[in-house]
N, C-alpha and C positions, 0 to 999 in steps of 0.2 A: 729211414731215409732222411736225408738233411732237407731243410728248408729251401737250401739252393738247387738240389735236385728236383724237388718238387715244382719251384718256380720254373726250372729249365723244362720239364716234362709239360708243364701247364702252356708255357709259351709254344712250344714245339705243336702242342695238340690244337691251340688257337690258331697257330699258321696253317696248319693243315687243313683245319675247318675253313679258313678264310680263302684258301686255294680252291677247295672244293666248291665253295659257295659262288667265288669268282667265275670258276670254269663253268658251272651251271648257269650263270646268269649271261654268261658269254656264249653259251652254247648255241648254235644256228638250227633253225628249223630246216628239215628236208622236206621240200615240196613233194607232191605227188609223183612228178615226172621223173625226179631223183630216186624215189622209192621204186618206181617201176623199173627204171633202169639198172638199179641194184638187185632186182629180182630177176634180171636176165629178161626183162620184157614178157614175164609170164603172163599169159591170158591173151597175148597177141600172135604167138607164134603158129604159123600155118593158116593165118586168117589173112583175109584182103582187108586192108584198114582204110577208113576214112578219118579225118581229123578236123575238128572245129577248134579255131584258135585265133589270136591275133598277136600283136607285138608282146603283150604282158605274159605269153605263153613261154617262160624262159625257165632255166635252172639257176642256181646260186652263181654261176660263172657267165650268165647272160647268153648262155646257148638257147637258140630257139628251139621248141619243142618239135617244129617242124623239121628242122635240120638233125635234131637227135634221133627223131624215128625214120627219117629218109636214110641215115647213114648206118642204121643198125641192121646187120645181116639177118637177124631173126626176125625183122618187121617188113611186111609188104605194103608199103604206104601207096595207096592208089590215088586218093582225091582230098582236096582241101575244100572246106566250106567257109566262106567270108561272111562273119557277122558285121554289125555297124562298124565302120571306120576301115574294113578289109582285113586281110591276114596278115598284111605287112604294115598296116596303119596309115596308108597312104590316102585315105579318105576323110575328109573333114566331117565333122559333127552334123548328121542328118543328111549328108550327101548320099546320093545312090551308089550301091555297091553293084557292079557288074561281073558276069561270068568272065572268065578269061584264063590265063595260065601264069602260074608263080614262076617269076624269071629266076628264082634261085635254085629250084628244083626241076622246073619243067612240067610239074604236076598240073592237072587241071583244077581250076578253082571255080566252085559254084556259089554264087551269092544266096545268102538267106537274109538279106537285108536289102530288098529291092522290089521287084515285080513278085517275087517269091520269099516268103518268110518261112512257111513250113516246106521242107524239101519234099520234092516230088518223087515218085517211085523210079523215075528216069534218072534223077540225080543220085539215088541210093542204089541204083542197079549195080551188081558185081561186088558189093561189100558184104563182108560178114559182122564186121563190128565197126562202130564210130567212137572215137575217141574225144572228149570234150576237156580242153584246157585253157581257160580264161580266167584271170584274176578278177574276182568278184569285187564289188563295192559295198555290198552288204544292205543297199536299199532297193526296194521292190520296183521303183520306177525307173531303173536301169535296165536296158533292152538285152544284155546278155543272158540273164536268166530265162526271159522269155524264149530267146533263141534256143536255149537248152531245152525247155519244156517242148517246143514244137518238134525239135530233132527226136526227143524221146517219143513223142507221139507217132512221128512219122516211121521210126525204126518200129516200134510196136506193131504198127500196121503191116510191116515188111518182114517181120520176124528177124529183125537185125538187133544184135546186141548194142548197148551202149556202156562205155567205160569213162567215169569222171576221175580226172586227175585232181586230187584235192589241193586247195590252197587256203592260206589265211583269210578270215573275214577282218578287213580293216578296222571294223568297228568293235572288234572282240566277239567273244561268244556268250555274252551275259546281257546286253542291252537289247531290248524288245519295246518297240513304241509304236502306237498307230492301231487304227481299228483295222478288221479284216476287209477284204474287197467284197462289195456286197453286190448281189444278181443285178445285171442291167449295167454294171460299171466295169466289167472285165475288158481289157485291151492290152495291147502290146506292151503298154507301161504300167499294166496293173493285171498281168495274167492269171495270177494264182489267188486263192483266198488266204492271204498270208498278211501279216501286220507290215507296215511300212519299212521299219527296221525289225529284221527277223532272228538276228543272233545266231545263225547257223553257217557253217561253212556251205560252199557251194555243193559239196558232196552229201553232207547231212540234209541240205535242203532238196537235191535230187531225190534222196531216199523218202523224204516225206512225201513230196509231190507223187511219187510213184506209188507208195504204199496206201496213201489216205485217198486216193482216187481225185487229186487235185488237177490232173493233166486233162483238162476238159476242152482244149484249144483255145485259140487267141481271144475269143469272145466269151469263153466259159459257157458255151451252150450246146457242147457236145458229149456223149457218154464218155466217162474216163476209160482211159486205156493204160495198161501196165507194160512195161518193156522188160527185157532181160537186163538187169542192170548191175554194175559192180563199180565200186568206189576204190580207188587206190589212195590210202589215207597218208597224210603227212606224219613226219616223225618229228617229236620233240614241241609240238604246238599245244598250248594250253588255252583255256577258255578266257582266261584274264588277259590275255596278250592283246595289245594294239599292234599296229604292223611295225612300228618302230622296235618293239621289243623282239621281233624275229630275227633281227639282223640281216634280214635278206635285202637285196636290192629292189627297188620300185621301178617298175617301167611302167608309165602310164597307160592303163587301158583304154583311154579315150583323150582327146586333146585337153579338155577341161578338168581333167583329174590328174595334174601334173606330179602331185606329191601325195603320201599317204594321208597328211592331214586333210587334204581335199576331199577325200573319201568321207571323212568326218563331217566335214562343213557342207558337203552336198545335201543331205537330208534336212540341214537346218535352215537353208535358204531356197532349195531348188523348186519348192512348190510356189513361192512368193515369185520367183523367176519366170513362171508361166505367165505372168502379166506384163505385157509389153507396154511401154510408154508409162511405167509406174515408178519401181525401184531399180536401179542398176546393182546386181549382186556379184559385181567383179569380173563377169565375162567381158572380155574385151580389154582387160587390165591384168595386171600380174597377180591378181588376188581372186582367182575364180571361186565363187560361192562363199566368200569370206568376208564380204561387206554388203552394207546396204546403204545406198546414196541416191541423191538427186541434185538438180540444179538449185532447186528451191529450198533445200533443207538447211535449217540452222543446225549444225553438227553439235553445237556445245547443247542446245536445247533438247535434242534428240537423246543425246548421251544422258543428261540429267534426268529425263522422263524415265528412260531404261533403268537407271541405276535406282531410281525410287521404287520399283517393282520388287528388288532384293531377290532376283531370280537366282536359284541354287546352281552354283558350279559354273556360271559364265560372267564374264566380265566384257565391258565395252570401252573403245577408246575412240576418239573423235579422228576423222581421216578426210583428206581432201586429194583429189586425183583427176587426171585427164585420161579417160579410156583411149587407146590408140586405135580401137576398131568398134565396129557397131553403129548403132544410132545416135550414140552421145559420143562419138569421135571427137576429140579435142576439146570437148566442154568441160569445165571445171566443175566437178561433183562434191557434194559436201554429204557427210554422213557418218556412220560408226563401222568400225571393225570389231568382231567379236572373237573372243578367246576362251576355250574351256579351261577353267582353273581346276575343276573337279568333274571329269567326264563322266564317271559313274552317277554322281549326283544330278547331272543336269538332264533337262529332257530337251534333246537336241531338236526334235521335229517341231516343238512348240516356241522354240526360239523366233522363227519367222512370224509367227502369229502375234507373239508379243511385240514385235518390231512394227508390224502392220497396226496394232492397237495404239502404240505410241505416235506414230505417224498420224494416225486419224485423230487422236486427241489434239494433236499440235495444228494439223491441217485438215480440217472436217471436209473440205472440198475434194481432197485427194482420196476418193474411195475407188480401190482398184477394180472392184466389181462393175463400177459405172465407167471407170476410165478404159477399161479393156472388155467390155461385155462379150466380144467375139471369142475371148479366151477362157470364159467360164466353162465350158465344156471339157476342155483340156484340164482345167483346175479340178473338175469333178473326177476325170479319169485317174489323175495321180494321186488323189485322195482316196480313190475306191469307192466313193459314196457321194450323193449330193447333201448330205445333212450338213456336213462341215460348211459348205457354201451357203446354203439356205439359212442356216441360224447364225453364222458369223457375220454375214452380210449387214444383218440388221442394225448391230451396234458396234462391230469390230471389237468385241470384248472376248478374251480368250476363256473366261469363265463360262461362257455360253456352248463351249464345244470340248473343254477339255476332258471332262467326264466320258463323254462318247468316244473322243479320240482314244482314250485308254481303256474301255470296256472290255477289249478282247485279250488284252497282254496276258493276263495270268492264266486263262484257259488255253492260250496258244503255247505257253511255256509248258503246261502239263502235256499237252499233245505232243510236242517236239521233243519231250525228254528221251523217249524211246529211241529216238534216231541220233542221239548224240555219241560221237564217236571219240571225244577227247575229254 
């Protein structure tokens, strides 16, 4: 064989490999609702179906899971259950969700984010199975997974099946951060004994909750109950994928998570955001959960102090902006915007604590625990413990809490390994 022939064959082989690699990289993940539809809605035929969802429950063509199930001849969709923000997303953050009727389908809608968070037997009456399809954000303190747990518990009591349609964890499936929720600190924003960032898809999390006896009610004080659970997996998702890697469209699961990156930023600043009158974290501006700012901050000094810490995987830039809503509406604020240059290397949840440390070093009188003492209880709830507050507030030094914050990470990774589907 001539050298020219060898070169031609080599070039052809390289081209073929490149095409295959490009195809693989561009391959789109199929979410649970699409897999379910491709299976002919297996598991729902002949059953009376309820659905827990919101606008993020869509397929890759932006079709709502409500409409997909309602129009499928094999599916007898009977009721909708509305989490925070409502099934169609028309309720703003924290707003009370009421019972009603879905205008698109005429189906009854029962609120599970209002006077009732755990569905009553009357709400579940006449159902054989409840389907859950909401885009998770990957952080413990978001209310959707708590809604899932309370639905699973209520269905277990009534002998009703639960089916979870799986979706990507926007933080990927490898990052785990934060200590477990401790006894006495379970709440609707920390219902399960899991880390703050848990590194599981919602389907994997549901299986862990069910099998490990973590479903102990909103306050964590009831005997665990196990429901009959099935999970419809995704096709094509890998644990090292962030949401941008899936090629899927993003529909905001709640008003302040407008982009996939917002889900990454949420655990990086949301705990600090519990303190009112301290630092603005971008709520009321175009960068929710992406900045730390206040009227009294010198942005250059704050950036310089944060840069001096040499934190792995995160970079800061100065920013100046006026919120268009909220308590700082129209006020010029100064501070920093953060960017993850190496997400795997960064400890996202500690970013906000380093910012609080830097602010305290520059402005000792601006102690968040003293500025907003009425929020200390909520701070403990989202942290899942009072250890962080009682030890951090003394000096506002991250070194006083970092070991404790990370103490459960490796044991949780070992525990959750048996529930990994991807």
